[in-house]
Phi, psi and omega in degrees: 000142179278165172287126181302147182258124170263104188285324185242104178304140180088352181242031179297153184236153174287343182278145178255146176098187183298145178246136186267134180230186180205165174279146177217146170289165182289342180229070187295150175283165177300324179293318178297319178296315179298320181298309184293329177288324177297325179280352179070033182281141190260332186228140178251130173260102193262124177264133184242118175299161184221162175269184185296340180262002178090004178283141181293153181298328175226152175302142180301326180296324178294317180295314180301315180298319180301313182291323176301316181293333177277354182076027180243144185253132180268123176264315182228130179242107194254131166253102187293344174299332183254054188205136181053057186263110182298328179303321181278312183298321186254000180066041183272166175306139183095001183300310184295325177296317178296319179297318178299319178295322180294318179296321177293322175301316178301313181296320184291319180288329175297321181298334180260011173085023173253131191233023174215140171221150173260139179232135174242144190243038180262136185273335183229038168076190176271135186259146186224148158258175175305144179301151183235156180276137177241207185304131174065021179084009174293163176231151184205162175300144176224165174211132175217141178294319180280134178099181184292142178199156177200163177262154180216141171196127177051044178085348177280142175245129180248107183291165183281068178204182182299113188294319183239031170083355179200171175271143178253147182268160176298321180298321177299315183295319178296318180296320180292320176298314181300318179301316181291307191291328178286341176278330186258334184301316179298326178292318178298319179295314180298322183274350182071034181249131176266138179249116176260119185269127185277144176295159173295146182223104357280162180267178167061042181201168171249126184230126180062029180083008183241112179288136176263090194244338187273300185260048181232014177195162178297314180295324177299317177298314182299319178296317181295320179292326176294319177298316180297320177050050184218136175293346184263001177248122183211217193233131160261100188275103172277107182297328178297313178299319181296319177292328175301321181284331178060222184300332181295343179286345177083003177194147173290167175304315182296318179294323177296317177302310182297318182293313180292318181297321181296338178265002183070030187246000182267109188255332185198153184225132168258124184248100176218168189232159177222165186285326188197160178272167172294154003272007181299330188095169188207163167234139176287150192223175166293160184306322185261008184261337184271188183268349176285145182258098183297325180296318178294320178296317179298321178297320179296319179296312182294314183293335180277353181084014182294129178230029173271197185268142173239139181213161173284176179193149173051062185287140172296151173291130191225148171304131183096351173082198188297324181301315181294314181298317180291319179299319179296313182294317180297316180299319180294314181297315178299321181296314182289327178292316179297321178296319179294321177297319180299316179297329183268001179076027180252134178290147178295000000 
């Protein structure tokens, strides 16, 4: 068993094992606050709008104070402007400016007592095919190589053609990642902020002339973590992305959990499901509708000693809207985690 990770100093809990969280806007309504408290959610993943220069809509200190007064705890405070940055991923003009902004972001959230961020390293966003119908007439994101598809991020649309006018090599992508991570890791260590790197979505493919080669396999992650050579650089394991890759990821979700956790590198988990692995293509699903085994994943998390945050992600459209979809996913996730704790002799 690994040594449990306390991601946020001052927010230690009496509970052992994974803690369930959810996404929240930076200025939640009274109804949203009531909802998360009714579900007994422990951690808030707060998204912060930004201006054209990447500055947050409100000072991070104001947001932190607001959540403290609401009795809600912030696990991750996200500036999406500093996420999936092509300047960094592809070594484009403006790279050093973006890196400077990212380092300043790390310092600023540390100053308000937030000590974890998720980072994604995709140059042309998350890719989609037309949405598809699932169980009971729900609809959800899908992806297939055959047929229309495109990438999207922050309102940008990336058509199924060369995104930046040429093809990029795997060596270029590795060199650009190394340039970035070695510039930011020392700042993260100094500030006491952990960076969890999210898998490519979808993984194991070349899209718009850009190969998704680094965060698309277990071995790719191990190489990337070795390059970073920092206790503060680790993994935000999106189980849905990992399931999208299937055998091509080089490890099952459960093996990835055990491997990353044993190295002290598992910082956060997104728990969602899909219908099938690549290259068949997939549709996102309800927790019990896909091919991933949430009960098995929960056992791996508990047995590995993981005590970070687990959350749902990419919910299907459901009768009753987002509240119903989130409540169903949260209840399912809590149930499998509690069952795994019981098997492991841990109190709920």
